[in-house]
N, C-alpha and C positions, 0 to 999 in steps of 0.2 A: 671078754664080755663086760668091760668096765662101764661100758654105756647102758648096761641093762636097767639100772635104777631109773635113769632117765626116760627110757622108752617104756617101762612098766607103768610108771607114774602117769606118762602121757596117755598110754592106751586106757589105763582106768579112767582117767578124767575124761577122754573121748567118749567112751561108752556112757559114762555117768551122765555127761551133758545131753547126749542124744536123748536118753530115757527121761531126763528132767524136763527136757524141752516139750516132751508129750504130756508129762503128767501137770505141769504148770498150765498149759494151754487147755487141757481138757478139764483141769479143776476150775477154771474160771468159767468155761463154757457150761460146765455143770451147775455151778453155783448161780450163775446169771439166769440160766435157764429155769432153774427151780423158782427162783425169786419172780420171774415173770410169769410163770405158771400160776404162782399164787396171787400175784396182783391183778393178773387179766382173767383168771379163772380159766386158764387154758388147759384142758386136760392133755393134749398132744405134747406140750412143751414139758410136762411133768414126766411123761414116757421118754421124751427124748432126753431129758437130764439123766434118767436112769441109764440110758444107753451110753452116754458119755462117761458117765460115773464108773461104769464097769471098765472101760478103757483104763481110766485113771488108776483103779485098784490094781489090775494087772501089771502095768508099768510101774507103779510106785514101789512094788516090792523089789523089782529088780534095780530101780534107781538107789534104793536103800542099800542094797547089797554092795553096789559098785561104790557107793560113798563110803561104806565101811572099808573096802579095800583101798581106798584112797588114803584113808586115815592111816591104815596098818602100813602102807608103803611110806607114807610121810614120817611116821614115827619111828619104823625100822631102818629106812634107808637115808632118810633126810632130817636127823634130829636137830641139826643147826638150823635149817630152814623153819622146822617147826617151833622152835624156841623163839627165834626172831619174829615169826608171825603172831605167836600167843602173847609176846611181850609188846610189840609195836602196835599191833593190829587187834588188840584184845577186844575194843568196842565192836567193831564189825563182825568178829568172830562170835561174840556174845549175842549179838542181834540174830546171827544165823542160827545159833544154838537154841535160843528162845523160840524162834520161828519154828525149828524142827519139833521141838517139844510140844508146841501147839498143833502143828500140822498133823502129826501122826494120830494122836487121839481124836482130833476133830474129824479125821476120815472115819474112824470107826463109829464115833457118835452119830455121824451124818447117815452112815450105811444102817445102823441098827435103830435109830429112831425115825426112819422113813415110814410115814403112815401111823406113827404112835403118838406124836406130839403135834401141837398146832402148826399148820404151814408156815406162819411167820416166824415162829421159834426155829423150824426147821431150815427156813431159808437164811436166817441169821447165822447158823451153825455152819451152812454152806459158804456163806461169804467170809466167815472166819477162816475157813478151810482154804479158800481161794487166795486171800490177801496173805495169810501166812506163809502160802507157797511163794508168792512174790518177794517176801522178805528174806527168804533164804539166800537167794543170789545178791540181795541187797548187802548182805555180809560177805559171802564168798566172793563175789566179784571184786570186791575191794582188795582182796589179796592179789588177784590177777593183774589189776591195774597197778599195784605197787611193785610187783616183780618186773613190770613192763616199763613203768615210769615212776620211780619211787618219789613219794611226796612225804608221807609220814616217816618213812625210813630215813630220807634225806634230814628231815627235821631232827630226827633222833641221833643221827650221826653228827650233826651240826651243834646240837644243844645238850645231847645227853638225854633228852626226853622228847616225847612227842604228844600233842594234844590228842585226846580220845578221838576226835572226830576229824582230824587232819586229812586222813585218807579220803573223806568225802570232798575235800577241796580240789581233788583232782579232776581236770577235764576229762581225761580218758576213761574214769570210773563212769561217769554219768553217760557218756556215749556207749560204752560196753554194757552198762546195765540196761539202758533203753533198747538196745539193739537185741539183747538177750530176751527182754520180756516181749517185744513186737514179734521176734522170731518165734517164741513158744506159743503165742496166740495164734500165729499163722500156721505152724506145724500142727497145732491141737486141731484147727479147723480142718486141715486137709485130711488128717487121720480120722476124724469123726466122719468127713464126707466119705471116705473110703468103706468105712465100717457100715454106715447107713445105707450106702448102696448096695451092700450084699443083701439087705432086707427089701430092696425097692422101696425105700423110704425117701420119696422125693423132696418132701419139705425138709427132712433131717439133712438131706444132700445139700440143698440149697443154703441152709443155715451153716453148715460146715464150710462150703465155698465162700460164704460171705465173710466169715472170720478169716479163711485162709487168704483171700485176695486183698481184703482191707488192710490186714497188718503185714502182708507181704509188700504192699506198696509203701506203708508207712515206714518200714525198716529200711528201705533202700536209701533214702537221703542220709539216715543215721549211720548206715553201714558205710557210705561214702566219706562222711565226715570222721568217722572212726579210723579208717584206713589214712586218711589224709593227716590225721592228728599225730600218726607215728613219725611223719617226716619232722615234726618239731619236738616230739617228746620221747621218741624211741627210735632214732634213725637207723639202728642195726637191724631191727625187725622191718622197717620200711623198705630198706635196701634189699633184704632177703626176700620180701614179698614181691617187690615190684621189679627187681632187677636180678635177683639171686637165684638160690635153689629153690625157692618155693614159687617161682613164677608159674610153672604148669599148674600148681594147686590154686594159684590165684586165678588163672585163666579158666581152670575148671569150675571155680566158684561163680565166676562171672557168667559163663556159659550156662550153668545149671539155673541160676536166678533169672537170667534172660528167658530160657525155655519155660520156666515156672510161670513167670509173668504172662507171657503170650498164651500158653495152654490154658492157665487157670482162667483168665479173662474170657477165652472162648468157651471153656467148660461153664462158667457161670452163666453166660448169655445163651449159649446153645446146649452142647452136649460135649462131654470129654471123657477122659479116662481118670476116674478117682484114684486108681491104683498107681498109675504113672505119676500123678500129681503128688501123691504121699510119699512115693519113693524119691521123687525130685527134691520135696521140701526136706526131708531127712538127709538127703545128699548135701544139700546147702549148709545145713547144720554141721555135718561131717568135715566139709571142707573148710568151713569157717573156723571150727575149733581146732582143726588141724594146723591151720595158719596161726592162730592165736597162741597155740602152745609150742608147736614144733619149730616155728621160724625163729625162736630165740636160740635154738641149739648152736654151739654147746653151752651157752650161757643159761642159767635159771633166773638170774636177776640181770636186767638189762640196764646199762648205764650210758645213754646216748649211743655212741659208736662202738662201744665195748660192753663188758659186763663181768659178772662173777660166775666163773665155771661152776657147773653143778657139782663137780668133786669137791668144791669148797664147803659144800653143806652136807656131804655124805658121812655115813658112819664109818670112822676109821677103824672100828674094831671088828667090822663083818668083812671076811673075805668069802666072796660067793663062789663055790665050786660048781663046776659045769653041770654036775649031775642036779644041783638045785635049780639051775637056770632051766633045764629041760622039764623039771617037775613042775615048777611055776607056770611055764609056757603051757604045758599040758593041762594044768588046772584051768588056766584062762580059757583056752579052747573048749575044754569040756563044759565049764560053766555057760559059755556062750550057746553051745548046742542044747544044754538043758533049758535054757531061756527060751529058745526058738521052739522047742518041742512044747513047753508049758504054755508059750504064746498061742501056739496052733490049737491046742486042746481048749484053752481058755476062751478064745474068741471065736473059732471057727466050728468047735465041736460042742459048744455050749457047756463046757465043763464047769465054768463059773455059774454059781447059782444066781437067781435073780434076787432083787432088793428083798429082804424079809418084810413080811407084812403084804407082799403083793402077789 
């Protein structure tokens, strides 16, 4: 089970990214709808913002849990990678940390001040909440671009130091970041459309579809450019995705996106299945992130056609016994089941209370 740390990290990142894609998307939809409700005096948009915000609150909890799990896995199993990242990529990580420190309290403030402060002030808090959510991947996606196509790390190896912002000179970072933002807004829209459809909220359904379709179409050219950029900057991953072991996953991603585009346009114009569209959008995130992380195996840092094996960054002092492996796997499975149960009661059984003050 020497591969356990790699797969454990990958599994944690995969779940975390799926949850985060929902929270970032619904965060912006909430904040923008709240602001437009104030500017236009539209009472419906305020009610709609509250619905979207409830989705954010539920998923933010579990995205945070899996973010913590990622940190524990990195510190415990990959101290070498953690040390390299915190030294060379200190600025991107600092940006992400500051964004998290703003994001979490702003969610609470936004919740408890609803109806208790001036709508203009409340809208400002909402925008801070939404923008801070976008700044988190602005930091963490720099780490992914570095282990895919080292820029700051290459400068560090060549000169013994790296500029604080060198990571942002990477073409792959900007493509990955834009793809992440567009995907989250699309997923957020489809998830909102699904949940508003349960309440027969036709206007909310249309708003959700509008976000879903618009940003789905916007992310397609960015996704294509991101895939093609691997040919120049990370050929090992490009070969693995395009011709190697991850070709089935690549085909699955393309198929899901094609279905999503066709069905979502039909649904926006006429009628469709919000449930199916939400599942397809989450599936697209799943397959995309699976390629983004898994196609580098057995390397964790890719250098053109080769790379640094993940064992080069593992903790040499930890010998993982089989019993620990089974305990870890059981914990992960149980946590997923607990999340699904909580999700069911929060969103479908109205266990989550309404916004205070309403």
